[in-house]
N, C-alpha and C positions, 0 to 999 in steps of 0.2 A: 733699210732706207725705203721709204714710201715715197714715190713720185706721182705725179698727175699733169695732163697733158690740157691746157685750156684750147676751149672749141675756136677759138679766135687766132690759135696760132698758124703762120704760114708755113709751108712746105720747107723751107730754108730753116726755119727755127726748131721745126720738129727733127729734122737731120741734123742740127748741132747738136741738140739734146741727145739725141740716139747716139752720137759718136762720144759724146761726154760719158753717157752710161756705158759704151761700149769700151773706153778708155780705163773707167773705174772700175769694169768689172773685171777687165783681163788684166789689171795692174794688181787686183788683189790676191795673194797666194793662196788664202782661204778659200776664194771664190771660184766656183767652177766657170764663173764667167756668164756663159750665155744661158744655162740652165736655169737663174734664177730668175723669176719675173720680177720687172721694174717696173716703174712708173714715175713721173717726173712731179717733184712739189712745185706749188705755183711760184712759191719763192726763186726756185731756180729758174723757173719757165719765163717770169719777169724779168729777171737778170740777163738771161740769153736772148729773151725777145729785145729788150733794149739796146744789146749790144750789136745785135744782127741786123736790125732795121735801121740803125743809123749809119748813113754815109759820110756825114759830117768829121771833123778830125776832131782828133781828143787828144789828150798829152798820153805819151809814149811812158814818160818817166817823169820825174817832178822837174825837170828842164827844159824838155824837149818837145814841140807841137809837130805829130807827124802829119804830114799833109800828103795823100796817097790821091792822083789823078782819078776822076770818076770813072773814067774808061775802064782802069786798072781794077776797080772794087765789083764792077758790073762785070768783070772777067772773071774775078776771085768768086762772085756769087756763081755765077754758071760753072765754074769747077766744082764747086761743092756741092750744086745740085745735081750733078753729073756723076759722082760717085755713089756707090750702094754700101750699105753697111758691111754685105759681105764681104767686098772689095777692102774695105778697112779693117773688118775682122782678121783677115789673113796675111796683115801687114805687122810690123813691128815698129811704132814711132819712135823707140827709145833705142832703137839699134840704127834706124835711118838717119836721126839726129847725131848719132854718135860718129857715124861714117861719114854724114857731110856737113854736119853745123858744129860741131864740138872742138875743131880747130880753131875758131875764131870765139865761138860763146862759151866752151869747156862743156864737162858732161853736166853740171849742175847750171848753167845757161849764165854764169855770173864772170866769166873769165876776161872780156872785155878786150879782146886781141885785133888789131887793126880797125879800130872804130866799131868793132861790135858792140851792139846795146846789151845792157845787163837784162837779160829776159825776166829774172826773179822780182825787177821792179814793173817789168811791162805789164801795163793794164788794155793794151790794144786788143781789138776783137779778131774773132776768128777769120772774118772777112778780110780784114787788113793784114793779118799774119799771111795769108793763102797769098793775098796781092804782093806782098815783100817778098816771100819765096820765089813764087812765080817770075816776077818781075826782075827781083833784086832792089838794090836800094843802096846808093852810095857805093862802097867798096863790095859789097856784098854782091855774092854771084847771082846771076838769074838760075835758077834752076827747072826752066821751060825748056823741055827737049833732054833734060838730065834725069828727071826724077818724072814718073806718070802723076799723071791728075791725083790718083788716092794717094801717092807717097807723098806729096805735097798737101794733101790735107791732113793726112794721120802725122806728120812730122809738125806739120803746123797747131796740131791740135796738141800734141806732146809738149812743143815748146811754150803753149800757153798755160800747160798744167804746171810748168816749173815755177809761174809766178802765181802759182795759187789759184788761176782763174778757173 
């Protein structure tokens, strides 16, 4: 895989892409993960740039518009930028998801218990996902104080991966 970084990318966008690369590298059974040099394709960079810079609401799935207060989105951006790639590299997003999220979302993200959304159909951004995990939503438990900021980011990254994001 070849990746490149655009010069006009913001630190949040670069961090988001780094997390994506880290998760991809660590999830591959044939990759040693951190040892392979990776760069970011302009296609992936543009997609991430579009998703991380937009604070406007977008459809979470075909039937519902997700509206998250701007102050929660700002806090989510602060959380994402406060964690390091090293911190994220020490965590297992799949295990954290299993321990904290699978009771309602299921291990594949599509169980939909207690009003949980089907994460396989979700197209939400990382910022919105972090905000939802941190603050909670509807019946969803807020994980502020229950998980560290790094754990919230990595579980959000894993949850997004269930939808092919």
